Structure formats: structure tokens, C-alpha cells
PASEBA-1860 file (N, C-alpha, C; in nm, 3 decimals):
! residues 118
1> MVLKRVDV> -14.881/-7.233/1.882/-14.989/-7.289/1.802/-15.085/-7.178/1.761 ~ -15.109/-7.168/1.635/-15.198/-7.065/1.583/-15.335/-7.126/1.560 ~ -15.436/-7.063/1.618/-15.571/-7.112/1.600/-15.636/-7.042/1.481 ~ -15.710/-7.117/1.404/-15.785/-7.060/1.293/-15.910/-6.991/1.348 ~ -15.964/-6.900/1.270/-16.088/-6.832/1.311/-16.200/-6.931/1.340 ~ -16.210/-7.034/1.258/-16.316/-7.134/1.277/-16.300/-7.202/1.413 ~ -16.177/-7.233/1.451/-16.152/-7.297/1.580/-16.191/-7.205/1.696 ~ -16.158/-7.077/1.682/-16.193/-6.980/1.786/-16.345/-6.967/1.797
9> LQWTASVS> -16.413/-6.964/1.684/-16.559/-6.954/1.686/-16.622/-7.078/1.747 ~ -16.568/-7.195/1.713/-16.621/-7.320/1.772/-16.598/-7.321/1.922 ~ -16.480/-7.280/1.966/-16.451/-7.274/2.109/-16.543/-7.174/2.178 ~ -16.563/-7.058/2.118/-16.649/-6.954/2.175/-16.793/-7.003/2.187 ~ -16.844/-7.065/2.082/-16.980/-7.117/2.085/-16.994/-7.227/2.190 ~ -16.896/-7.315/2.197/-16.901/-7.425/2.294/-16.901/-7.372/2.438 ~ -16.809/-7.281/2.466/-16.799/-7.227/2.602/-16.924/-7.148/2.640 ~ -16.977/-7.069/2.549/-17.096/-6.991/2.582/-17.218/-7.082/2.600
17> LIGLIMLS> -17.229/-7.189/2.521/-17.341/-7.281/2.538/-17.330/-7.357/2.670 ~ -17.212/-7.406/2.702/-17.193/-7.474/2.830/-17.217/-7.378/2.946 ~ -17.171/-7.255/2.931/-17.196/-7.153/3.033/-17.343/-7.126/3.052 ~ -17.418/-7.122/2.942/-17.562/-7.099/2.950/-17.633/-7.217/3.018 ~ -17.587/-7.338/2.990/-17.644/-7.456/3.055/-17.618/-7.450/3.205 ~ -17.494/-7.420/3.243/-17.460/-7.412/3.386/-17.535/-7.298/3.454 ~ -17.543/-7.183/3.388/-17.616/-7.070/3.443/-17.762/-7.105/3.468 ~ -17.825/-7.171/3.373/-17.967/-7.206/3.386/-17.991/-7.300/3.504
25> VLWEGWLA> -17.904/-7.400/3.518/-17.919/-7.495/3.628/-17.899/-7.425/3.763 ~ -17.793/-7.347/3.773/-17.765/-7.277/3.900/-17.871/-7.173/3.932 ~ -17.913/-7.100/3.834/-18.012/-6.994/3.852/-18.144/-7.049/3.902 ~ -18.197/-7.146/3.831/-18.330/-7.198/3.865/-18.326/-7.303/3.975 ~ -18.209/-7.358/4.003/-18.200/-7.459/4.108/-18.164/-7.403/4.244 ~ -18.071/-7.305/4.245/-18.021/-7.260/4.375/-18.007/-7.109/4.393 ~ -17.955/-7.040/4.294/-17.918/-6.899/4.313/-18.038/-6.806/4.329 ~ -18.134/-6.814/4.237/-18.250/-6.723/4.242/-18.372/-6.787/4.175
33> PLRPGGSA> -18.415/-6.904/4.225/-18.532/-6.968/4.163/-18.659/-6.888/4.186 ~ -18.757/-6.910/4.101/-18.885/-6.840/4.117/-18.955/-6.880/4.246 ~ -18.937/-7.005/4.287/-18.997/-7.053/4.412/-18.885/-7.104/4.503 ~ -18.898/-7.085/4.632/-18.795/-7.136/4.724/-18.777/-7.287/4.708 ~ -18.653/-7.331/4.708/-18.625/-7.474/4.695/-18.606/-7.519/4.551 ~ -18.623/-7.431/4.456/-18.604/-7.466/4.315/-18.728/-7.440/4.233 ~ -18.709/-7.429/4.105/-18.817/-7.395/4.015/-18.823/-7.497/3.902 ~ -18.942/-7.520/3.851/-18.957/-7.610/3.736/-18.892/-7.550/3.611
41> LIFKVIPL> -18.859/-7.422/3.616/-18.790/-7.360/3.503/-18.650/-7.419/3.483 ~ -18.605/-7.500/3.576/-18.475/-7.567/3.559/-18.478/-7.657/3.435 ~ -18.597/-7.700/3.396/-18.610/-7.786/3.279/-18.587/-7.712/3.148 ~ -18.573/-7.578/3.154/-18.542/-7.504/3.032/-18.404/-7.539/2.979 ~ -18.325/-7.606/3.060/-18.191/-7.646/3.018/-18.195/-7.764/2.920 ~ -18.301/-7.840/2.919/-18.309/-7.960/2.834/-18.292/-7.928/2.686 ~ -18.364/-7.829/2.631/-18.341/-7.799/2.488/-18.198/-7.755/2.457 ~ -18.128/-7.698/2.554/-17.990/-7.657/2.531/-17.897/-7.776/2.517
49> MFPLFGIL> -17.939/-7.891/2.567/-17.856/-8.011/2.558/-17.856/-8.071/2.417 ~ -17.964/-8.048/2.343/-17.975/-8.109/2.210/-17.864/-8.065/2.114 ~ -17.830/-7.936/2.107/-17.723/-7.900/2.013/-17.581/-7.919/2.067 ~ -17.566/-7.953/2.193/-17.434/-7.956/2.255/-17.335/-8.046/2.181 ~ -17.374/-8.168/2.149/-17.284/-8.261/2.079/-17.241/-8.205/1.944 ~ -17.337/-8.154/1.868/-17.306/-8.099/1.736/-17.218/-7.976/1.742 ~ -17.240/-7.892/1.842/-17.157/-7.773/1.859/-17.014/-7.814/1.895 ~ -17.000/-7.906/1.987/-16.867/-7.951/2.028/-16.790/-8.017/1.914
57> HGKRYTYQ> -16.864/-8.080/1.821/-16.800/-8.150/1.710/-16.801/-8.071/1.579 ~ -16.841/-7.946/1.584/-16.833/-7.860/1.466/-16.929/-7.892/1.354 ~ -17.047/-7.942/1.386/-17.146/-7.975/1.284/-17.214/-7.846/1.237 ~ -17.192/-7.810/1.113/-17.243/-7.683/1.059/-17.394/-7.672/1.072 ~ -17.467/-7.777/1.040/-17.613/-7.773/1.047/-17.660/-7.743/1.190 ~ -17.593/-7.797/1.289/-17.628/-7.770/1.429/-17.608/-7.622/1.461 ~ -17.501/-7.565/1.411/-17.477/-7.421/1.432/-17.590/-7.339/1.369 ~ -17.638/-7.382/1.254/-17.744/-7.307/1.187/-17.873/-7.309/1.267
65> WSSLMILL> -17.922/-7.428/1.303/-18.053/-7.430/1.371/-18.044/-7.384/1.515 ~ -17.932/-7.406/1.581/-17.922/-7.362/1.720/-17.909/-7.210/1.731 ~ -17.862/-7.144/1.625/-17.857/-6.998/1.628/-17.998/-6.939/1.629 ~ -18.095/-7.013/1.578/-18.235/-6.969/1.586/-18.297/-7.005/1.720 ~ -18.265/-7.124/1.769/-18.320/-7.168/1.898/-18.275/-7.078/2.012 ~ -18.153/-7.031/2.006/-18.096/-6.953/2.116/-18.170/-6.820/2.134 ~ -18.239/-6.777/2.030/-18.313/-6.651/2.039/-18.426/-6.659/2.143 ~ -18.478/-6.778/2.168/-18.580/-6.795/2.274/-18.519/-6.763/2.411
73> YFAEGAVR> -18.396/-6.804/2.432/-18.326/-6.778/2.558/-18.288/-6.630/2.569 ~ -18.256/-6.569/2.456/-18.230/-6.426/2.455/-18.356/-6.350/2.498 ~ -18.470/-6.388/2.441/-18.596/-6.321/2.474/-18.630/-6.340/2.622 ~ -18.613/-6.461/2.674/-18.640/-6.484/2.816/-18.548/-6.399/2.903 ~ -18.422/-6.395/2.869/-18.326/-6.316/2.946/-18.359/-6.168/2.942 ~ -18.397/-6.119/2.825/-18.431/-5.977/2.811/-18.554/-5.941/2.894 ~ -18.656/-6.027/2.890/-18.778/-6.001/2.967/-18.747/-6.005/3.116 ~ -18.673/-6.104/3.160/-18.643/-6.115/3.303/-18.544/-6.009/3.350
81> AWSDHGLS> -18.456/-5.964/3.264/-18.365/-5.854/3.301/-18.445/-5.725/3.320 ~ -18.553/-5.712/3.247/-18.638/-5.594/3.258/-18.733/-5.603/3.376 ~ -18.785/-5.723/3.404/-18.893/-5.735/3.503/-18.848/-5.786/3.640 ~ -18.742/-5.866/3.646/-18.695/-5.919/3.774/-18.614/-5.814/3.849 ~ -18.583/-5.846/3.973/-18.503/-5.756/4.055/-18.393/-5.835/4.125 ~ -18.291/-5.765/4.169/-18.184/-5.828/4.247/-18.100/-5.924/4.166 ~ -18.063/-6.034/4.230/-17.975/-6.133/4.168/-18.034/-6.190/4.040 ~ -18.163/-6.216/4.040/-18.228/-6.272/3.922/-18.214/-6.179/3.802
89> QRLAGLEV> -18.222/-6.051/3.825/-18.206/-5.953/3.717/-18.063/-5.957/3.661 ~ -17.965/-5.970/3.747/-17.826/-5.978/3.702/-17.799/-6.110/3.628 ~ -17.858/-6.217/3.677/-17.843/-6.346/3.608/-17.908/-6.341/3.470 ~ -18.020/-6.272/3.460/-18.087/-6.256/3.331/-17.998/-6.177/3.235 ~ -17.931/-6.075/3.286/-17.837/-6.000/3.203/-17.723/-6.087/3.154 ~ -17.675/-6.176/3.241/-17.570/-6.271/3.201/-17.622/-6.368/3.095 ~ -17.748/-6.409/3.109/-17.809/-6.496/3.008/-17.813/-6.425/2.873 ~ -17.852/-6.299/2.872/-17.854/-6.222/2.748/-17.714/-6.217/2.687
97> LLTVIFFM> -17.615/-6.188/2.768/-17.477/-6.180/2.720/-17.431/-6.313/2.659 ~ -17.456/-6.423/2.728/-17.415/-6.555/2.677/-17.487/-6.591/2.548 ~ -17.615/-6.555/2.538/-17.688/-6.587/2.415/-17.638/-6.504/2.297 ~ -17.604/-6.379/2.322/-17.550/-6.295/2.214/-17.414/-6.348/2.168 ~ -17.330/-6.386/2.262/-17.199/-6.444/2.227/-17.217/-6.572/2.146 ~ -17.307/-6.659/2.193/-17.331/-6.784/2.120/-17.385/-6.755/1.981 ~ -17.482/-6.667/1.971/-17.545/-6.635/1.843/-17.442/-6.584/1.743 ~ -17.359/-6.490/1.787/-17.258/-6.434/1.697/-17.157/-6.542/1.654
105> AAIFYARL> -17.111/-6.621/1.748/-17.015/-6.726/1.714/-17.078/-6.828/1.619 ~ -17.204/-6.863/1.643/-17.270/-6.964/1.559/-17.292/-6.913/1.417 ~ -17.338/-6.790/1.402/-17.365/-6.744/1.265/-17.235/-6.722/1.187 ~ -17.131/-6.673/1.255/-17.004/-6.656/1.186/-16.938/-6.790/1.155 ~ -16.955/-6.888/1.243/-16.904/-7.022/1.216/-16.973/-7.080/1.093 ~ -17.106/-7.070/1.089/-17.182/-7.123/0.975/-17.140/-7.051/0.845 ~ -17.117/-6.923/0.855/-17.078/-6.847/0.736/-16.938/-6.886/0.688 ~ -16.843/-6.898/0.780/-16.706/-6.932/0.742/-16.693/-7.075/0.690
113> TRSAHS> -16.779/-7.163/0.733/-16.770/-7.303/0.689/-16.861/-7.332/0.570 ~ -16.927/-7.229/0.518/-17.020/-7.246/0.405/-16.949/-7.307/0.285 ~ -16.835/-7.256/0.246/-16.767/-7.304/0.126/-16.719/-7.448/0.140 ~ -16.689/-7.488/0.262/-16.643/-7.624/0.284/-16.756/-7.726/0.271 ~ -16.881/-7.680/0.288/-16.995/-7.772/0.284/-17.082/-7.754/0.161 ~ -17.049/-7.661/0.074/-17.132/-7.635/-0.045/-17.103/-7.734/-0.155
END
């Protein structure tokens, strides 16, 4: 079975978004929360849930606006990768990586599907 580029981009965006959701929950809930026992930063996962359905179903408009929203998570990851130490710093680096992967997949998906929706 040969996958089209659009399918690969949709799969990449979906996996990176789900990975970012799981990372956020694990990071702020158990692995390296700001406060022992968990952090209220676990709620940062809520905005990531809004585009999930549209990303999984290939909605071009969702790819467009979520590529902008994800930049907030990139900024948070970059700041915490610079300022945190230990496991939290490594998790922040993983957050940066996942956001870059999602961003690239989302913008290329939106670009490749432009002619189909114009």
C-alpha cells in the first residue's frame, strides 16, 4: 500500500499532537510537576484537545489555526528547556521537538490540500 504525502502528513500531525497531549499529562501530573503531587499546569492540555478531532479527520481549517496555536507550546517548551533542570528540561526539549514536528506537518498539509479546497 502506497501512502500519499497528505496521508503521511496527517498521520505525522496526529501522532505528534497525541504525543504532546500525553507528554503534557505525564509531565505535569507525575514525571516532573512544578509542585510535588502534580501541578495545575496539567490543564495546559485542554487547548490541545480542541483541534484533535479536526486533525484526525483531515480538516484543513483545523490544520491552519492549530499551526498557530502550537507556537504557544513551542514557546513554553523553549523557555522551560532553557530555565528548568534535570528531567523537566529534557521533557521541555521533547515538547519543542513535538511542536516543531506538528507545525511542519500542519503547514505542509494545509499547503498540499489548498487546491482541493480552493
